[in-house]
N, C-alpha and C positions, 0 to 999 in steps of 0.2 A: 422541499423534504422530503418524502415518502418509506416511513417505518411500516417495517409485516411484522405480525402475529401469527406463529404456528400455534393449532393445535389439535389437544383429536389423538396423540397419544395416547397407544394405548399395550396389553400385551396380548396377542392373538394367536388362535391356531391352525393350520393345517387346514386353507378351506373355508373359513372361515372371512368376514368380512369387516372392513372399517374403513370412517369418513376423516377425510382430516381437513383440517383449516387453514386456509392462511386470508388474515382480514388485516386490509392499508386503512393507513391513517395517512394524514399530510393530502400532501398533494395529489391526492390520489387523481384526476382528471387530466394530467399527466403522462399516465400511466399505459403501455398500447399494448404490453402481452404481457400475463405474468406463468412462471413458470415452475415445476417441482420438481426435483434433487433427490435421491438419499447417496449415503452414504454408505455403506456396510460396514465393520470391521476388516484392517486391510486393506481393502480397498478404493478404489479410487472413487469423489463424486461424480454422481452420473446421472446427464439431464434424464425423466420419465417423461413430460411432457406438455403440453405448452397450450393455451389457451389465449388469444388477441383482445383486445379490446374493440374488436368487428366476430369475436366470440366462434373463428376457426380454430378449431380445435387439433393439436396432432403428437403425437404417440410416437417413444421407441419397440422396435416389436415387442422388447420383452416384457410393457407390458401391459402389448394391443388385443383388444377385446376384454379382456380383465381389467384395468384401470378406464373410469372414466374422470379428466377433469371436465369444471364448469363451475361458472360464476353466478352469485347475486348483486347486482349491481345496485339492488338498494340497498345491502350493509355491508359492501364496499369486501366480498368477500370468493376466493376460489375455495371451492372442493376440491378433493383428489379422493373418489368414490373406491375402495381398492379391494372387489370381489377377488373369491375363490384364490386366498394366497396360499402359499407355498413356501416351501423354506426362505430359499431364499432372497426373500421377501424383508424378513428384520432389516431395520436400519433405521439411520437417522434419518427424518425426512427435510425436507428444506425447501421455502420454495423459492424463490426473484422476480425482480418485477425487470420492466424490462422499460423506459423512455426514449420512445424514439425507435434507435434501430442499436442502440447502447442497451448497451444493461447492469445490473448496477454494481458495483464490485463489493459490496460486505453483504454476508451470511448472518441468518438471525440466527441464532441459538440451534434450531428444530427439533424436528419430534421425535422422539424413540417411538419406536415399534418394535416389541422385542417378542420373539417367539415363546413361543412353550412348547413343551415338550410332548 
């Protein structure tokens, strides 16, 4: 069993930066990849970035060049560094893990990133 805990959500301004964290516990050695997703009000949840256990990263075009996914193995934590935040970025951000080729079926509580006017 793997448990994920997201943290770091905050009120952000356009052009600002924020770093989210996703801490894993339990059978962390079984994790083959971790992904960050988000869901804005009225929209479907969307995948943003993935980092594999080997450190390979991939991004959707929407966030490429602005967001960076990284990990600290010593802390079993995956981060999402978000820079140059845009009005479309406020959402609830979630992380999810993959074991082998199978993504976990459950979602955590998520991280609220709120835009300021």
